[in-house]
N, CA, C and O atoms as a CHARMM CRD file, in Angstrom:
* protein
*
  356
    1    1 LEU  N     21.37800 -33.20400 -27.38300 PROA 1      0.00000
    2    1 LEU  CA    20.22000 -32.61100 -28.02700 PROA 1      0.00000
    3    1 LEU  C     19.95900 -33.39300 -29.29900 PROA 1      0.00000
    4    1 LEU  O     20.82200 -33.47000 -30.17300 PROA 1      0.00000
    5    2 GLY  N     18.76800 -33.97500 -29.40700 PROA 2      0.00000
    6    2 GLY  CA    18.41200 -34.76700 -30.58000 PROA 2      0.00000
    7    2 GLY  C     16.93500 -34.63500 -30.87800 PROA 2      0.00000
    8    2 GLY  O     16.25400 -33.76700 -30.33300 PROA 2      0.00000
    9    3 TYR  N     16.44400 -35.50800 -31.75200 PROA 3      0.00000
   10    3 TYR  CA    15.03500 -35.38500 -32.12100 PROA 3      0.00000
   11    3 TYR  C     14.09800 -35.73600 -30.97000 PROA 3      0.00000
   12    3 TYR  O     12.92100 -35.37800 -31.01600 PROA 3      0.00000
   13    4 GLY  N     14.58400 -36.42200 -29.94300 PROA 4      0.00000
   14    4 GLY  CA    13.78400 -36.66900 -28.75300 PROA 4      0.00000
   15    4 GLY  C     13.51600 -35.38200 -27.96900 PROA 4      0.00000
   16    4 GLY  O     12.61600 -35.32400 -27.13200 PROA 4      0.00000
   17    5 ASP  N     14.31300 -34.35600 -28.25900 PROA 5      0.00000
   18    5 ASP  CA    14.14800 -33.04700 -27.63200 PROA 5      0.00000
   19    5 ASP  C     13.41800 -32.07300 -28.56100 PROA 5      0.00000
   20    5 ASP  O     13.07300 -30.96100 -28.15900 PROA 5      0.00000
   21    6 GLY  N     13.18700 -32.49800 -29.80000 PROA 6      0.00000
   22    6 GLY  CA    12.55900 -31.63000 -30.78000 PROA 6      0.00000
   23    6 GLY  C     13.54400 -31.01500 -31.74900 PROA 6      0.00000
   24    6 GLY  O     13.17800 -30.16200 -32.55800 PROA 6      0.00000
   25    7 PHE  N     14.80100 -31.44700 -31.67200 PROA 7      0.00000
   26    7 PHE  CA    15.84000 -30.96700 -32.59000 PROA 7      0.00000
   27    7 PHE  C     15.75200 -31.83100 -33.84400 PROA 7      0.00000
   28    7 PHE  O     16.26300 -32.95200 -33.86100 PROA 7      0.00000
   29    8 SER  N     15.12400 -31.33100 -34.86700 PROA 8      0.00000
   30    8 SER  CA    14.70700 -32.09300 -36.03900 PROA 8      0.00000
   31    8 SER  C     15.85300 -32.73000 -36.81800 PROA 8      0.00000
   32    8 SER  O     16.97100 -32.21600 -36.84700 PROA 8      0.00000
   33    9 THR  N     15.54700 -33.85500 -37.44200 PROA 9      0.00000
   34    9 THR  CA    16.50400 -34.49300 -38.34400 PROA 9      0.00000
   35    9 THR  C     16.69500 -33.64700 -39.60600 PROA 9      0.00000
   36    9 THR  O     17.64400 -33.87300 -40.35800 PROA 9      0.00000
   37   10 ARG  N     15.81500 -32.68500 -39.84700 PROA 10     0.00000
   38   10 ARG  CA    15.96600 -31.76800 -40.98400 PROA 10     0.00000
   39   10 ARG  C     17.13900 -30.80400 -40.80400 PROA 10     0.00000
   40   10 ARG  O     17.51900 -30.12100 -41.75500 PROA 10     0.00000
   41   11 TYR  N     17.70700 -30.73700 -39.62800 PROA 11     0.00000
   42   11 TYR  CA    18.77800 -29.78000 -39.36500 PROA 11     0.00000
   43   11 TYR  C     20.13600 -30.26000 -39.85100 PROA 11     0.00000
   44   11 TYR  O     21.13600 -29.56300 -39.67200 PROA 11     0.00000
   45   12 GLN  N     20.18900 -31.43400 -40.45900 PROA 12     0.00000
   46   12 GLN  CA    21.44500 -31.92400 -41.01700 PROA 12     0.00000
   47   12 GLN  C     21.97600 -30.89700 -42.01200 PROA 12     0.00000
   48   12 GLN  O     21.22300 -30.38800 -42.84200 PROA 12     0.00000
   49   13 ASN  N     23.26100 -30.59400 -41.93200 PROA 13     0.00000
   50   13 ASN  CA    23.99000 -29.63200 -42.77000 PROA 13     0.00000
   51   13 ASN  C     23.75900 -28.17200 -42.39000 PROA 13     0.00000
   52   13 ASN  O     24.32900 -27.28700 -43.02800 PROA 13     0.00000
   53   14 VAL  N     22.94400 -27.89100 -41.37600 PROA 14     0.00000
   54   14 VAL  CA    22.73900 -26.52400 -40.91000 PROA 14     0.00000
   55   14 VAL  C     24.00100 -26.05800 -40.19300 PROA 14     0.00000
   56   14 VAL  O     24.65700 -26.84800 -39.51300 PROA 14     0.00000
   57   15 HSD  N     24.34200 -24.78600 -40.34000 PROA 15     0.00000
   58   15 HSD  CA    25.51200 -24.20100 -39.68800 PROA 15     0.00000
   59   15 HSD  C     25.11700 -23.53000 -38.37700 PROA 15     0.00000
   60   15 HSD  O     24.11000 -22.82500 -38.31200 PROA 15     0.00000
   61   16 LEU  N     25.91200 -23.75400 -37.33800 PROA 16     0.00000
   62   16 LEU  CA    25.70400 -23.13700 -36.03100 PROA 16     0.00000
   63   16 LEU  C     26.99100 -22.45500 -35.59100 PROA 16     0.00000
   64   16 LEU  O     28.09100 -22.91300 -35.90200 PROA 16     0.00000
   65   17 ARG  N     26.84100 -21.36600 -34.87400 PROA 17     0.00000
   66   17 ARG  CA    27.98600 -20.61800 -34.36100 PROA 17     0.00000
   67   17 ARG  C     28.20900 -20.98100 -32.89200 PROA 17     0.00000
   68   17 ARG  O     27.26800 -21.09100 -32.10600 PROA 17     0.00000
   69   18 HSD  N     29.48600 -21.16400 -32.55100 PROA 18     0.00000
   70   18 HSD  CA    29.89900 -21.36300 -31.15100 PROA 18     0.00000
   71   18 HSD  C     31.02700 -20.37700 -30.91400 PROA 18     0.00000
   72   18 HSD  O     32.15400 -20.58800 -31.36200 PROA 18     0.00000
   73   19 GLY  N     30.71600 -19.29400 -30.20300 PROA 19     0.00000
   74   19 GLY  CA    31.69300 -18.21400 -30.05400 PROA 19     0.00000
   75   19 GLY  C     31.92900 -17.58100 -31.40600 PROA 19     0.00000
   76   19 GLY  O     30.98500 -17.14200 -32.06300 PROA 19     0.00000
   77   20 SER  N     33.17600 -17.53000 -31.82800 PROA 20     0.00000
   78   20 SER  CA    33.49400 -16.94600 -33.12800 PROA 20     0.00000
   79   20 SER  C     33.61100 -17.99900 -34.22400 PROA 20     0.00000
   80   20 SER  O     33.88600 -17.66500 -35.37700 PROA 20     0.00000
   81   21 GLU  N     33.40500 -19.26200 -33.87800 PROA 21     0.00000
   82   21 GLU  CA    33.56000 -20.35900 -34.83600 PROA 21     0.00000
   83   21 GLU  C     32.21300 -20.81600 -35.38700 PROA 21     0.00000
   84   21 GLU  O     31.19400 -20.76500 -34.69900 PROA 21     0.00000
   85   22 VAL  N     32.22800 -21.25900 -36.63300 PROA 22     0.00000
   86   22 VAL  CA    31.01500 -21.78100 -37.27700 PROA 22     0.00000
   87   22 VAL  C     31.23100 -23.25600 -37.57000 PROA 22     0.00000
   88   22 VAL  O     32.22600 -23.64800 -38.18000 PROA 22     0.00000
   89   23 GLY  N     30.27900 -24.06500 -37.12400 PROA 23     0.00000
   90   23 GLY  CA    30.33200 -25.49600 -37.38300 PROA 23     0.00000
   91   23 GLY  C     29.11200 -25.92200 -38.16700 PROA 23     0.00000
   92   23 GLY  O     28.17500 -25.14500 -38.35400 PROA 23     0.00000
   93   24 GLN  N     29.12800 -27.16200 -38.62600 PROA 24     0.00000
   94   24 GLN  CA    28.02400 -27.68100 -39.42500 PROA 24     0.00000
   95   24 GLN  C     27.52400 -28.98200 -38.81000 PROA 24     0.00000
   96   24 GLN  O     28.31400 -29.84800 -38.43300 PROA 24     0.00000
   97   25 ILE  N     26.20300 -29.10900 -38.71300 PROA 25     0.00000
   98   25 ILE  CA    25.61300 -30.34500 -38.21200 PROA 25     0.00000
   99   25 ILE  C     25.84900 -31.41700 -39.27000 PROA 25     0.00000
  100   25 ILE  O     25.43800 -31.27100 -40.42100 PROA 25     0.00000
  101   26 VAL  N     26.51500 -32.49000 -38.86500 PROA 26     0.00000
  102   26 VAL  CA    26.87200 -33.55600 -39.80100 PROA 26     0.00000
  103   26 VAL  C     26.22200 -34.86100 -39.36900 PROA 26     0.00000
  104   26 VAL  O     25.82300 -35.02100 -38.21500 PROA 26     0.00000
  105   27 GLY  N     26.12200 -35.77800 -40.30100 PROA 27     0.00000
  106   27 GLY  CA    25.47800 -37.04600 -40.00800 PROA 27     0.00000
  107   27 GLY  C     24.00000 -36.81800 -39.75700 PROA 27     0.00000
  108   27 GLY  O     23.47300 -35.74200 -40.04100 PROA 27     0.00000
  109   28 ARG  N     23.35500 -37.79200 -39.24300 PROA 28     0.00000
  110   28 ARG  CA    21.91700 -37.69900 -38.98100 PROA 28     0.00000
  111   28 ARG  C     21.70700 -37.39600 -37.49800 PROA 28     0.00000
  112   28 ARG  O     22.30800 -38.04000 -36.63900 PROA 28     0.00000
  113   29 VAL  N     20.86500 -36.42700 -37.20600 PROA 29     0.00000
  114   29 VAL  CA    20.49100 -36.14200 -35.81900 PROA 29     0.00000
  115   29 VAL  C     19.75300 -37.37900 -35.30600 PROA 29     0.00000
  116   29 VAL  O     18.78900 -37.82700 -35.92700 PROA 29     0.00000
  117   30 ASN  N     20.20000 -37.93500 -34.17600 PROA 30     0.00000
  118   30 ASN  CA    19.51500 -39.11000 -33.64500 PROA 30     0.00000
  119   30 ASN  C     18.69400 -38.73700 -32.41100 PROA 30     0.00000
  120   30 ASN  O     18.52100 -37.55500 -32.11400 PROA 30     0.00000
  121   31 MET  N     18.19700 -39.72300 -31.70700 PROA 31     0.00000
  122   31 MET  CA    17.26200 -39.50700 -30.59600 PROA 31     0.00000
  123   31 MET  C     17.78300 -38.52300 -29.54600 PROA 31     0.00000
  124   31 MET  O     17.04200 -37.64500 -29.10200 PROA 31     0.00000
  125   32 ASP  N     19.02900 -38.66000 -29.15100 PROA 32     0.00000
  126   32 ASP  CA    19.57300 -37.86900 -28.04400 PROA 32     0.00000
  127   32 ASP  C     20.81700 -37.07400 -28.39900 PROA 32     0.00000
  128   32 ASP  O     21.45400 -36.51100 -27.50900 PROA 32     0.00000
  129   33 MET  N     21.18600 -37.01000 -29.68900 PROA 33     0.00000
  130   33 MET  CA    22.45300 -36.37100 -29.99800 PROA 33     0.00000
  131   33 MET  C     22.51300 -35.92400 -31.45700 PROA 33     0.00000
  132   33 MET  O     22.00600 -36.58700 -32.36200 PROA 33     0.00000
  133   34 GLY  N     23.15000 -34.77800 -31.64300 PROA 34     0.00000
  134   34 GLY  CA    23.51700 -34.30700 -32.96600 PROA 34     0.00000
  135   34 GLY  C     25.00400 -34.01100 -32.94500 PROA 34     0.00000
  136   34 GLY  O     25.54700 -33.65800 -31.89800 PROA 34     0.00000
  137   35 GLN  N     25.66700 -34.14600 -34.07300 PROA 35     0.00000
  138   35 GLN  CA    27.10200 -33.92700 -34.14400 PROA 35     0.00000
  139   35 GLN  C     27.36500 -32.65700 -34.95800 PROA 35     0.00000
  140   35 GLN  O     26.76000 -32.43800 -36.00700 PROA 35     0.00000
  141   36 ILE  N     28.27300 -31.83300 -34.45500 PROA 36     0.00000
  142   36 ILE  CA    28.62900 -30.59700 -35.14400 PROA 36     0.00000
  143   36 ILE  C     30.11600 -30.64000 -35.44800 PROA 36     0.00000
  144   36 ILE  O     30.94000 -30.85200 -34.55900 PROA 36     0.00000
  145   37 LEU  N     30.44400 -30.43700 -36.70900 PROA 37     0.00000
  146   37 LEU  CA    31.83500 -30.45800 -37.15500 PROA 37     0.00000
  147   37 LEU  C     32.35700 -29.03400 -37.26200 PROA 37     0.00000
  148   37 LEU  O     31.77000 -28.19200 -37.94100 PROA 37     0.00000
  149   38 PHE  N     33.46500 -28.78000 -36.58400 PROA 38     0.00000
  150   38 PHE  CA    34.17600 -27.51100 -36.68800 PROA 38     0.00000
  151   38 PHE  C     35.49800 -27.79300 -37.38700 PROA 38     0.00000
  152   38 PHE  O     36.23100 -28.69500 -36.98200 PROA 38     0.00000
  153   39 ASN  N     35.80700 -27.03900 -38.42300 PROA 39     0.00000
  154   39 ASN  CA    37.03200 -27.27700 -39.19300 PROA 39     0.00000
  155   39 ASN  C     38.27500 -26.69900 -38.53300 PROA 39     0.00000
  156   39 ASN  O     39.38700 -27.05100 -38.92600 PROA 39     0.00000
  157   40 ASN  N     38.12500 -25.82900 -37.55100 PROA 40     0.00000
  158   40 ASN  CA    39.25600 -25.22400 -36.86300 PROA 40     0.00000
  159   40 ASN  C     39.90100 -26.26400 -35.94400 PROA 40     0.00000
  160   40 ASN  O     39.32300 -26.64100 -34.92400 PROA 40     0.00000
  161   41 GLN  N     41.08300 -26.71900 -36.30400 PROA 41     0.00000
  162   41 GLN  CA    41.77900 -27.74600 -35.51300 PROA 41     0.00000
  163   41 GLN  C     42.18600 -27.25300 -34.13500 PROA 41     0.00000
  164   41 GLN  O     42.40100 -28.05800 -33.22900 PROA 41     0.00000
  165   42 ASP  N     42.29500 -25.92400 -33.96100 PROA 42     0.00000
  166   42 ASP  CA    42.71300 -25.35500 -32.67900 PROA 42     0.00000
  167   42 ASP  C     41.55600 -25.14000 -31.71200 PROA 42     0.00000
  168   42 ASP  O     41.77900 -24.80700 -30.54800 PROA 42     0.00000
  169   43 LEU  N     40.34000 -25.32200 -32.17100 PROA 43     0.00000
  170   43 LEU  CA    39.17100 -25.10500 -31.32400 PROA 43     0.00000
  171   43 LEU  C     39.09500 -26.20000 -30.26800 PROA 43     0.00000
  172   43 LEU  O     39.13100 -27.39100 -30.57800 PROA 43     0.00000
  173   44 GLU  N     38.99000 -25.76900 -29.01000 PROA 44     0.00000
  174   44 GLU  CA    38.84900 -26.72300 -27.91200 PROA 44     0.00000
  175   44 GLU  C     37.50100 -26.52300 -27.25200 PROA 44     0.00000
  176   44 GLU  O     37.23700 -25.47300 -26.66600 PROA 44     0.00000
  177   45 ILE  N     36.66000 -27.51700 -27.34500 PROA 45     0.00000
  178   45 ILE  CA    35.38800 -27.51000 -26.61800 PROA 45     0.00000
  179   45 ILE  C     35.53900 -28.57000 -25.54200 PROA 45     0.00000
  180   45 ILE  O     35.72400 -29.75300 -25.82800 PROA 45     0.00000
  181   46 LYS  N     35.45700 -28.12400 -24.30900 PROA 46     0.00000
  182   46 LYS  CA    35.69600 -29.02200 -23.18200 PROA 46     0.00000
  183   46 LYS  C     34.42800 -29.78300 -22.81500 PROA 46     0.00000
  184   46 LYS  O     33.31400 -29.29400 -23.00500 PROA 46     0.00000
  185   47 ASN  N     34.61800 -30.98000 -22.28900 PROA 47     0.00000
  186   47 ASN  CA    33.51000 -31.79300 -21.81500 PROA 47     0.00000
  187   47 ASN  C     32.72100 -31.00600 -20.76900 PROA 47     0.00000
  188   47 ASN  O     33.30600 -30.49700 -19.81300 PROA 47     0.00000
  189   48 GLY  N     31.42900 -30.90100 -20.93500 PROA 48     0.00000
  190   48 GLY  CA    30.58300 -30.18000 -20.00000 PROA 48     0.00000
  191   48 GLY  C     30.42700 -28.70300 -20.31300 PROA 48     0.00000
  192   48 GLY  O     29.65000 -28.00600 -19.65900 PROA 48     0.00000
  193   49 GLU  N     31.16300 -28.22100 -21.31400 PROA 49     0.00000
  194   49 GLU  CA    31.05700 -26.80700 -21.69700 PROA 49     0.00000
  195   49 GLU  C     29.67800 -26.54400 -22.29600 PROA 49     0.00000
  196   49 GLU  O     29.15300 -27.35400 -23.06000 PROA 49     0.00000
  197   50 ARG  N     29.11600 -25.42300 -21.94400 PROA 50     0.00000
  198   50 ARG  CA    27.78900 -25.05700 -22.42500 PROA 50     0.00000
  199   50 ARG  C     27.86300 -24.66300 -23.89900 PROA 50     0.00000
  200   50 ARG  O     28.69300 -23.84600 -24.29900 PROA 50     0.00000
  201   51 PHE  N     26.98300 -25.25700 -24.69300 PROA 51     0.00000
  202   51 PHE  CA    26.85000 -24.92400 -26.11500 PROA 51     0.00000
  203   51 PHE  C     25.44700 -24.36100 -26.29700 PROA 51     0.00000
  204   51 PHE  O     24.45400 -25.06100 -26.09500 PROA 51     0.00000
  205   52 VAL  N     25.37700 -23.10900 -26.67300 PROA 52     0.00000
  206   52 VAL  CA    24.08500 -22.44400 -26.83100 PROA 52     0.00000
  207   52 VAL  C     23.63900 -22.59500 -28.28100 PROA 52     0.00000
  208   52 VAL  O     24.30500 -22.10800 -29.19500 PROA 52     0.00000
  209   53 VAL  N     22.51700 -23.26900 -28.48800 PROA 53     0.00000
  210   53 VAL  CA    22.00800 -23.47900 -29.84200 PROA 53     0.00000
  211   53 VAL  C     21.45200 -22.18000 -30.39500 PROA 53     0.00000
  212   53 VAL  O     21.71200 -21.82900 -31.54600 PROA 53     0.00000
  213   54 TRP  N     20.68400 -21.46100 -29.57500 PROA 54     0.00000
  214   54 TRP  CA    20.27600 -20.09900 -29.92800 PROA 54     0.00000
  215   54 TRP  C     20.00000 -19.31400 -28.67100 PROA 54     0.00000
  216   54 TRP  O     19.69300 -19.87600 -27.62000 PROA 54     0.00000
  217   55 ASP  N     20.11200 -17.99900 -28.79500 PROA 55     0.00000
  218   55 ASP  CA    19.91400 -17.11000 -27.65900 PROA 55     0.00000
  219   55 ASP  C     19.10500 -15.90100 -28.10000 PROA 55     0.00000
  220   55 ASP  O     18.51400 -15.90400 -29.17900 PROA 55     0.00000
  221   56 GLN  N     19.07900 -14.87500 -27.27200 PROA 56     0.00000
  222   56 GLN  CA    18.26400 -13.69400 -27.56500 PROA 56     0.00000
  223   56 GLN  C     18.73200 -12.94600 -28.81300 PROA 56     0.00000
  224   56 GLN  O     17.95200 -12.19700 -29.40000 PROA 56     0.00000
  225   57 GLU  N     19.97100 -13.12700 -29.22700 PROA 57     0.00000
  226   57 GLU  CA    20.44200 -12.46300 -30.44200 PROA 57     0.00000
  227   57 GLU  C     19.84200 -13.09500 -31.68700 PROA 57     0.00000
  228   57 GLU  O     19.62800 -12.40800 -32.68500 PROA 57     0.00000
  229   58 GLY  N     19.57100 -14.37400 -31.64300 PROA 58     0.00000
  230   58 GLY  CA    18.81900 -15.03900 -32.69700 PROA 58     0.00000
  231   58 GLY  C     19.56400 -15.40600 -33.96400 PROA 58     0.00000
  232   58 GLY  O     18.94300 -15.88300 -34.91400 PROA 58     0.00000
  233   59 GLU  N     20.88900 -15.19900 -34.01600 PROA 59     0.00000
  234   59 GLU  CA    21.61500 -15.50900 -35.24900 PROA 59     0.00000
  235   59 GLU  C     21.53100 -16.99400 -35.59800 PROA 59     0.00000
  236   59 GLU  O     21.20200 -17.34700 -36.73000 PROA 59     0.00000
  237   60 ASN  N     21.82700 -17.87000 -34.62700 PROA 60     0.00000
  238   60 ASN  CA    21.73200 -19.30700 -34.88500 PROA 60     0.00000
  239   60 ASN  C     20.29900 -19.71700 -35.20300 PROA 60     0.00000
  240   60 ASN  O     20.06800 -20.53800 -36.09100 PROA 60     0.00000
  241   61 PHE  N     19.34100 -19.15000 -34.48300 PROA 61     0.00000
  242   61 PHE  CA    17.94000 -19.50500 -34.70500 PROA 61     0.00000
  243   61 PHE  C     17.50200 -19.15200 -36.12700 PROA 61     0.00000
  244   61 PHE  O     16.88100 -19.97000 -36.80700 PROA 61     0.00000
  245   62 SER  N     17.81900 -17.95200 -36.57200 PROA 62     0.00000
  246   62 SER  CA    17.47400 -17.53200 -37.93600 PROA 62     0.00000
  247   62 SER  C     18.13200 -18.44300 -38.95800 PROA 62     0.00000
  248   62 SER  O     17.53100 -18.79500 -39.97300 PROA 62     0.00000
  249   63 ASN  N     19.37000 -18.82000 -38.68000 PROA 63     0.00000
  250   63 ASN  CA    20.09100 -19.69700 -39.58800 PROA 63     0.00000
  251   63 ASN  C     19.46000 -21.08600 -39.64900 PROA 63     0.00000
  252   63 ASN  O     19.36200 -21.67400 -40.72600 PROA 63     0.00000
  253   64 ILE  N     19.03100 -21.61400 -38.50300 PROA 64     0.00000
  254   64 ILE  CA    18.36200 -22.91400 -38.48300 PROA 64     0.00000
  255   64 ILE  C     17.12300 -22.87400 -39.36800 PROA 64     0.00000
  256   64 ILE  O     16.90800 -23.77000 -40.18400 PROA 64     0.00000
  257   65 CYS  N     16.31400 -21.83900 -39.20600 PROA 65     0.00000
  258   65 CYS  CA    15.08400 -21.71700 -40.00500 PROA 65     0.00000
  259   65 CYS  C     15.39900 -21.60000 -41.49100 PROA 65     0.00000
  260   65 CYS  O     14.78400 -22.27600 -42.31500 PROA 65     0.00000
  261   66 LEU  N     16.34700 -20.75000 -41.82800 PROA 66     0.00000
  262   66 LEU  CA    16.69700 -20.51800 -43.22400 PROA 66     0.00000
  263   66 LEU  C     17.26000 -21.77200 -43.88800 PROA 66     0.00000
  264   66 LEU  O     16.79800 -22.17400 -44.95600 PROA 66     0.00000
  265   67 GLU  N     18.25000 -22.38300 -43.26000 PROA 67     0.00000
  266   67 GLU  CA    18.93000 -23.52100 -43.88100 PROA 67     0.00000
  267   67 GLU  C     18.11300 -24.81100 -43.85400 PROA 67     0.00000
  268   67 GLU  O     18.31900 -25.68300 -44.69800 PROA 67     0.00000
  269   68 SER  N     17.19200 -24.94800 -42.90300 PROA 68     0.00000
  270   68 SER  CA    16.34800 -26.15000 -42.86900 PROA 68     0.00000
  271   68 SER  C     15.02500 -25.92500 -43.58900 PROA 68     0.00000
  272   68 SER  O     14.18000 -26.81700 -43.65300 PROA 68     0.00000
  273   69 LYS  N     14.85600 -24.71700 -44.13200 PROA 69     0.00000
  274   69 LYS  CA    13.65300 -24.35400 -44.89000 PROA 69     0.00000
  275   69 LYS  C     12.38100 -24.57500 -44.07200 PROA 69     0.00000
  276   69 LYS  O     11.42200 -25.19600 -44.53100 PROA 69     0.00000
  277   70 THR  N     12.40400 -24.05000 -42.85500 PROA 70     0.00000
  278   70 THR  CA    11.24300 -24.13700 -41.98400 PROA 70     0.00000
  279   70 THR  C     10.96200 -22.76600 -41.39100 PROA 70     0.00000
  280   70 THR  O     11.75300 -21.83700 -41.55100 PROA 70     0.00000
  281   71 ILE  N      9.84700 -22.64700 -40.71500 PROA 71     0.00000
  282   71 ILE  CA     9.46800 -21.37400 -40.11600 PROA 71     0.00000
  283   71 ILE  C      9.69200 -21.44500 -38.60200 PROA 71     0.00000
  284   71 ILE  O      9.69400 -22.53400 -38.02800 PROA 71     0.00000
  285   72 PRO  N      9.88100 -20.28700 -37.95100 PROA 72     0.00000
  286   72 PRO  CA    10.14100 -20.27600 -36.50800 PROA 72     0.00000
  287   72 PRO  C      9.09200 -21.03200 -35.69700 PROA 72     0.00000
  288   72 PRO  O      9.44100 -21.71900 -34.73600 PROA 72     0.00000
  289   73 TYR  N      7.83100 -20.92100 -36.05800 PROA 73     0.00000
  290   73 TYR  CA     6.77100 -21.61500 -35.32000 PROA 73     0.00000
  291   73 TYR  C      7.03900 -23.11400 -35.28200 PROA 73     0.00000
  292   73 TYR  O      6.89600 -23.73700 -34.23000 PROA 73     0.00000
  293   74 GLU  N      7.42200 -23.70000 -36.40400 PROA 74     0.00000
  294   74 GLU  CA     7.68100 -25.13500 -36.45000 PROA 74     0.00000
  295   74 GLU  C      8.84200 -25.52600 -35.54900 PROA 74     0.00000
  296   74 GLU  O      8.79500 -26.56200 -34.88500 PROA 74     0.00000
  297   75 VAL  N      9.88400 -24.70200 -35.52400 PROA 75     0.00000
  298   75 VAL  CA    11.03600 -24.99900 -34.67900 PROA 75     0.00000
  299   75 VAL  C     10.60500 -25.01700 -33.21400 PROA 75     0.00000
  300   75 VAL  O     10.94300 -25.94700 -32.48100 PROA 75     0.00000
  301   76 PHE  N      9.86500 -24.00000 -32.78500 PROA 76     0.00000
  302   76 PHE  CA     9.43500 -23.91100 -31.38700 PROA 76     0.00000
  303   76 PHE  C      8.41400 -24.97900 -31.01100 PROA 76     0.00000
  304   76 PHE  O      8.48900 -25.53900 -29.91700 PROA 76     0.00000
  305   77 ILE  N      7.47200 -25.26800 -31.88700 PROA 77     0.00000
  306   77 ILE  CA     6.39200 -26.20900 -31.55500 PROA 77     0.00000
  307   77 ILE  C      6.92100 -27.63700 -31.37600 PROA 77     0.00000
  308   77 ILE  O      6.30900 -28.43900 -30.67100 PROA 77     0.00000
  309   78 HSD  N      8.04900 -27.95300 -32.00900 PROA 78     0.00000
  310   78 HSD  CA     8.59400 -29.30000 -31.89100 PROA 78     0.00000
  311   78 HSD  C      9.41900 -29.52000 -30.62600 PROA 78     0.00000
  312   78 HSD  O      9.71900 -30.66300 -30.28000 PROA 78     0.00000
  313   79 LEU  N      9.79300 -28.43900 -29.92800 PROA 79     0.00000
  314   79 LEU  CA    10.57300 -28.61400 -28.70500 PROA 79     0.00000
  315   79 LEU  C      9.75600 -29.36500 -27.66300 PROA 79     0.00000
  316   79 LEU  O      8.59300 -29.03800 -27.42800 PROA 79     0.00000
  317   80 THR  N     10.35900 -30.36300 -27.04300 PROA 80     0.00000
  318   80 THR  CA     9.64600 -31.18700 -26.07600 PROA 80     0.00000
  319   80 THR  C      9.86400 -30.67600 -24.65400 PROA 80     0.00000
  320   80 THR  O     10.59000 -29.70600 -24.43300 PROA 80     0.00000
  321   81 GLU  N      9.23100 -31.33600 -23.70800 PROA 81     0.00000
  322   81 GLU  CA     9.35500 -30.96300 -22.29300 PROA 81     0.00000
  323   81 GLU  C     10.76200 -31.19700 -21.76600 PROA 81     0.00000
  324   81 GLU  O     11.11100 -30.69600 -20.69700 PROA 81     0.00000
  325   82 ARG  N     11.57300 -31.94700 -22.49500 PROA 82     0.00000
  326   82 ARG  CA    12.95500 -32.20800 -22.06100 PROA 82     0.00000
  327   82 ARG  C     13.81700 -30.95000 -22.16000 PROA 82     0.00000
  328   82 ARG  O     14.89500 -30.89400 -21.56800 PROA 82     0.00000
  329   83 ILE  N     13.36000 -29.94700 -22.89600 PROA 83     0.00000
  330   83 ILE  CA    14.09700 -28.69600 -23.06100 PROA 83     0.00000
  331   83 ILE  C     13.53000 -27.65700 -22.10000 PROA 83     0.00000
  332   83 ILE  O     12.36200 -27.28400 -22.21500 PROA 83     0.00000
  333   84 PRO  N     14.34200 -27.18500 -21.15200 PROA 84     0.00000
  334   84 PRO  CA    13.83600 -26.12200 -20.26400 PROA 84     0.00000
  335   84 PRO  C     13.63300 -24.83200 -21.04900 PROA 84     0.00000
  336   84 PRO  O     14.44400 -24.47700 -21.90400 PROA 84     0.00000
  337   85 LYS  N     12.56300 -24.15000 -20.75400 PROA 85     0.00000
  338   85 LYS  CA    12.24700 -22.89200 -21.44000 PROA 85     0.00000
  339   85 LYS  C     12.23200 -21.75600 -20.42900 PROA 85     0.00000
  340   85 LYS  O     11.61400 -21.85700 -19.37000 PROA 85     0.00000
  341   86 ILE  N     12.91100 -20.69100 -20.76600 PROA 86     0.00000
  342   86 ILE  CA    12.95600 -19.50800 -19.89700 PROA 86     0.00000
  343   86 ILE  C     12.34600 -18.35700 -20.67500 PROA 86     0.00000
  344   86 ILE  O     12.85000 -17.97200 -21.73000 PROA 86     0.00000
  345   87 TYR  N     11.26000 -17.81200 -20.14900 PROA 87     0.00000
  346   87 TYR  CA    10.57500 -16.70700 -20.80700 PROA 87     0.00000
  347   87 TYR  C     10.95400 -15.41200 -20.10900 PROA 87     0.00000
  348   87 TYR  O     10.91000 -15.32000 -18.88200 PROA 87     0.00000
  349   88 ARG  N     11.32300 -14.42000 -20.89600 PROA 88     0.00000
  350   88 ARG  CA    11.70600 -13.11900 -20.34800 PROA 88     0.00000
  351   88 ARG  C     10.84600 -12.03800 -20.97300 PROA 88     0.00000
  352   88 ARG  O     10.42700 -12.13600 -22.12700 PROA 88     0.00000
  353   89 GLN  N     10.59400 -11.00800 -20.18600 PROA 89     0.00000
  354   89 GLN  CA     9.82000  -9.87900 -20.71300 PROA 89     0.00000
  355   89 GLN  C     10.73000  -8.79200 -21.17400 PROA 89     0.00000
  356   89 GLN  O     10.26300  -7.75800 -21.65100 PROA 89     0.00000
């Protein structure tokens, strides 16, 4: 997930939750990849494991908006066709 998908370079230093752990986006988000640093040495994220950037609970999404100083509309409008979207009622 990178800026080619609409994941902005403004998200550098934003915190994201994965399960019970909180990591921070480090370095510069590039075309196809962003790096997240988790300080917990015991945390194991396996190759191919699903990492949810945000879900219906919205905690990560709210945090992205707050820490990157942007509004939800901007986050959604930048997502490209490379990101599958599932709409639920």
